Structure formats: C-alpha cells, structure tokens
DRENPA-3360 file (N, C-alpha, C; in nm, 2 decimals, always signed):
BEGIN
1 = MTPEEVVP = +0.07/-0.10/-0.02/-0.01/-0.01/+0.02/+0.09/+0.12/-0.01 ~ +0.06/+0.20/-0.10/+0.14/+0.37/-0.10/+0.02/+0.47/-0.07 ~ +0.08/+0.56/+0.04/+0.03/+0.68/+0.07/-0.01/+0.77/-0.04 ~ -0.15/+0.83/-0.04/-0.14/+0.89/-0.16/-0.09/+1.04/-0.15 ~ -0.10/+1.08/-0.02/-0.04/+1.20/+0.05/+0.01/+1.18/+0.19 ~ +0.13/+1.23/+0.20/+0.20/+1.24/+0.38/+0.20/+1.38/+0.40 ~ +0.17/+1.39/+0.52/+0.18/+1.54/+0.56/+0.28/+1.54/+0.70 ~ +0.40/+1.59/+0.66/+0.48/+1.61/+0.80/+0.45/+1.67/+0.91;
9 = ASRKLGRD = +0.47/+1.59/+1.02/+0.44/+1.65/+1.16/+0.44/+1.78/+1.18 ~ +0.56/+1.87/+1.10/+0.58/+2.00/+1.12/+0.46/+2.09/+1.05 ~ +0.37/+2.04/+0.99/+0.26/+2.09/+0.94/+0.16/+2.06/+1.02 ~ +0.10/+2.17/+1.09/-0.02/+2.14/+1.20/-0.17/+2.15/+1.11 ~ -0.23/+2.07/+1.17/-0.36/+2.05/+1.09/-0.47/+2.07/+1.22 ~ -0.55/+2.16/+1.17/-0.64/+2.20/+1.29/-0.81/+2.15/+1.28 ~ -0.88/+2.25/+1.35/-1.00/+2.22/+1.31/-1.08/+2.24/+1.18 ~ -1.03/+2.32/+1.10/-1.08/+2.34/+0.96/-1.04/+2.22/+0.88;
17 = EAHALASA = -0.94/+2.18/+0.90/-0.88/+2.06/+0.82/-0.96/+1.93/+0.85 ~ -0.98/+1.91/+0.99/-1.04/+1.80/+1.05/-1.17/+1.79/+0.98 ~ -1.25/+1.93/+0.98/-1.37/+1.94/+0.93/-1.40/+1.91/+0.78 ~ -1.29/+1.91/+0.72/-1.29/+1.90/+0.55/-1.31/+1.77/+0.53 ~ -1.19/+1.67/+0.61/-1.19/+1.54/+0.59/-1.30/+1.48/+0.65 ~ -1.38/+1.52/+0.75/-1.50/+1.45/+0.81/-1.60/+1.49/+0.71 ~ -1.61/+1.60/+0.64/-1.69/+1.65/+0.53/-1.68/+1.52/+0.43 ~ -1.58/+1.48/+0.39/-1.59/+1.41/+0.26/-1.57/+1.27/+0.29;
25 = AANVIVAK = -1.61/+1.22/+0.41/-1.61/+1.07/+0.45/-1.77/+1.04/+0.49 ~ -1.79/+0.92/+0.48/-1.90/+0.82/+0.52/-1.91/+0.81/+0.67 ~ -1.76/+0.76/+0.70/-1.75/+0.72/+0.87/-1.62/+0.78/+0.89 ~ -1.64/+0.82/+1.02/-1.52/+0.85/+1.07/-1.49/+0.77/+1.20 ~ -1.36/+0.69/+1.21/-1.33/+0.63/+1.33/-1.22/+0.70/+1.41 ~ -1.24/+0.71/+1.52/-1.17/+0.78/+1.62/-1.08/+0.68/+1.71 ~ -0.98/+0.65/+1.72/-0.91/+0.58/+1.84/-0.81/+0.64/+1.94 ~ -0.84/+0.64/+2.04/-0.77/+0.70/+2.15/-0.72/+0.58/+2.28;
33 = GKKVMSFD = -0.61/+0.56/+2.25/-0.60/+0.44/+2.34/-0.67/+0.31/+2.28 ~ -0.71/+0.24/+2.39/-0.83/+0.13/+2.36/-0.96/+0.18/+2.33 ~ -0.98/+0.29/+2.36/-1.13/+0.32/+2.34/-1.13/+0.36/+2.19 ~ -1.24/+0.32/+2.11/-1.26/+0.33/+1.99/-1.42/+0.40/+1.94 ~ -1.42/+0.51/+1.89/-1.55/+0.58/+1.86/-1.57/+0.56/+1.72 ~ -1.69/+0.53/+1.68/-1.73/+0.53/+1.53/-1.86/+0.64/+1.53 ~ -1.83/+0.69/+1.40/-1.94/+0.81/+1.38/-1.99/+0.78/+1.23 ~ -2.10/+0.78/+1.18/-2.18/+0.77/+1.08/-2.15/+0.94/+1.05;
41 = VKGKPSAQ = -2.10/+0.97/+0.92/-2.13/+1.10/+0.91/-2.25/+1.13/+0.76 ~ -2.36/+1.21/+0.81/-2.44/+1.22/+0.75/-2.46/+1.38/+0.67 ~ -2.39/+1.38/+0.59/-2.36/+1.55/+0.54/-2.26/+1.61/+0.60 ~ -2.32/+1.73/+0.69/-2.22/+1.81/+0.73/-2.20/+1.75/+0.91 ~ -2.04/+1.74/+0.92/-2.00/+1.64/+1.03/-2.07/+1.74/+1.15 ~ -2.09/+1.68/+1.27/-2.11/+1.74/+1.40/-2.00/+1.78/+1.45 ~ -2.02/+1.88/+1.55/-1.90/+1.93/+1.62/-1.84/+1.81/+1.72 ~ -1.91/+1.72/+1.78/-1.87/+1.62/+1.84/-1.78/+1.54/+1.74;
49 = IVDAMLGP = -1.80/+1.53/+1.62/-1.72/+1.44/+1.55/-1.58/+1.50/+1.54 ~ -1.61/+1.64/+1.48/-1.44/+1.71/+1.50/-1.40/+1.69/+1.59 ~ -1.45/+1.76/+1.74/-1.39/+1.72/+1.83/-1.30/+1.63/+1.90 ~ -1.36/+1.49/+1.86/-1.31/+1.38/+1.87/-1.18/+1.35/+1.77 ~ -1.17/+1.43/+1.68/-1.07/+1.40/+1.60/-0.94/+1.48/+1.64 ~ -0.95/+1.60/+1.75/-0.86/+1.65/+1.78/-0.80/+1.62/+1.89 ~ -0.67/+1.65/+1.90/-0.58/+1.62/+2.02/-0.61/+1.76/+2.14 ~ -0.56/+1.71/+2.23/-0.55/+1.85/+2.35/-0.51/+1.96/+2.32;
57 = TGNLRAPT = -0.42/+1.98/+2.20/-0.38/+2.10/+2.16/-0.44/+2.15/+2.05 ~ -0.55/+2.11/+2.00/-0.65/+2.15/+1.90/-0.60/+2.12/+1.76 ~ -0.49/+2.03/+1.76/-0.45/+2.00/+1.61/-0.53/+1.82/+1.56 ~ -0.51/+1.81/+1.46/-0.55/+1.67/+1.41/-0.46/+1.59/+1.46 ~ -0.52/+1.47/+1.56/-0.46/+1.35/+1.61/-0.37/+1.26/+1.49 ~ -0.28/+1.24/+1.53/-0.23/+1.17/+1.44/-0.20/+0.97/+1.51 ~ -0.17/+0.90/+1.43/-0.21/+0.91/+1.25/-0.36/+0.93/+1.22 ~ -0.35/+0.99/+1.09/-0.46/+1.00/+1.05/-0.47/+0.94/+0.91;
65 = MRVGKTVV = -0.56/+0.85/+0.86/-0.57/+0.78/+0.72/-0.71/+0.79/+0.66 ~ -0.70/+0.81/+0.55/-0.86/+0.78/+0.46/-0.84/+0.66/+0.38 ~ -0.90/+0.58/+0.39/-0.93/+0.46/+0.32/-1.07/+0.47/+0.26 ~ -1.05/+0.49/+0.12/-1.23/+0.54/+0.05/-1.31/+0.65/+0.11 ~ -1.43/+0.59/+0.18/-1.49/+0.70/+0.25/-1.47/+0.70/+0.39 ~ -1.39/+0.64/+0.46/-1.38/+0.63/+0.59/-1.25/+0.69/+0.59 ~ -1.24/+0.77/+0.74/-1.13/+0.81/+0.81/-1.13/+0.76/+0.91 ~ -0.99/+0.74/+0.97/-0.92/+0.69/+1.08/-0.85/+0.78/+1.13;
73 = VGFNEEKY = -0.86/+0.82/+1.27/-0.80/+0.92/+1.33/-0.77/+0.83/+1.45 ~ -0.61/+0.85/+1.49/-0.56/+0.78/+1.59/-0.54/+0.64/+1.56 ~ -0.49/+0.57/+1.68/-0.40/+0.43/+1.62/-0.48/+0.29/+1.71 ~ -0.54/+0.22/+1.65/-0.58/+0.11/+1.72/-0.53/-0.02/+1.64 ~ -0.46/-0.10/+1.66/-0.41/-0.20/+1.58/-0.52/-0.30/+1.52 ~ -0.61/-0.34/+1.61/-0.75/-0.41/+1.54/-0.81/-0.35/+1.44 ~ -0.84/-0.19/+1.48/-0.92/-0.13/+1.37/-0.85/-0.11/+1.24 ~ -0.70/-0.10/+1.27/-0.62/-0.06/+1.14/-0.64/-0.22/+1.04;
81 = NEILGL = -0.60/-0.33/+1.12/-0.62/-0.45/+1.05/-0.73/-0.49/+0.99 ~ -0.84/-0.44/+1.02/-0.97/-0.45/+0.99/-0.99/-0.37/+0.89 ~ -0.99/-0.25/+0.87/-1.03/-0.15/+0.78/-0.93/-0.18/+0.65 ~ -0.80/-0.22/+0.68/-0.69/-0.25/+0.55/-0.70/-0.41/+0.53 ~ -0.77/-0.47/+0.60/-0.80/-0.62/+0.54/-0.69/-0.70/+0.57 ~ -0.63/-0.66/+0.67/-0.49/-0.76/+0.69/-0.54/-0.86/+0.80;
% end
C-alpha cells in the first residue's frame, strides 16, 4: 500500500482541516488508546465528530488515514487490521 499524501508533523492541521476530512467521509473512526468511537457522517459533520478528531492542542490527532470513504484518526491495531483487510 502506498500513501497518496503524506503530511509532515511540522505542518499542523487544525479544526478546519479535520472538518474538511470528515465532510468528505461517510464514516469517521477515532481511536484514543483502547477506546474506539465510530461516527456515521450524514452530510455536515457534527461538532462532536470534529472535537473527537482533535487532540488536546487543538490539532488533528495522528496518525490519520483515509481509506475510501472512511477516515481513521488515532491508532488502534485491531481497527487498522480490520479496515486494511490484514
């Protein structure tokens, strides 16, 4: 698998970028440690979805990947394997 775009950590992505990612998605999955939250995006993403995507500094949490119409924010090995079909 080859990433379509890689954004360096020095480029901070904030609320506007998180909102744009969620707007283009059908599903947003946010992993924070062992806790995994799944959101169905119906049109305009809610503030709850965008807030979940952001870390304590207000930047988009890493890693973030888009697979088709699904956006995955944060890392959870089980979810990554499931989404990537591993």
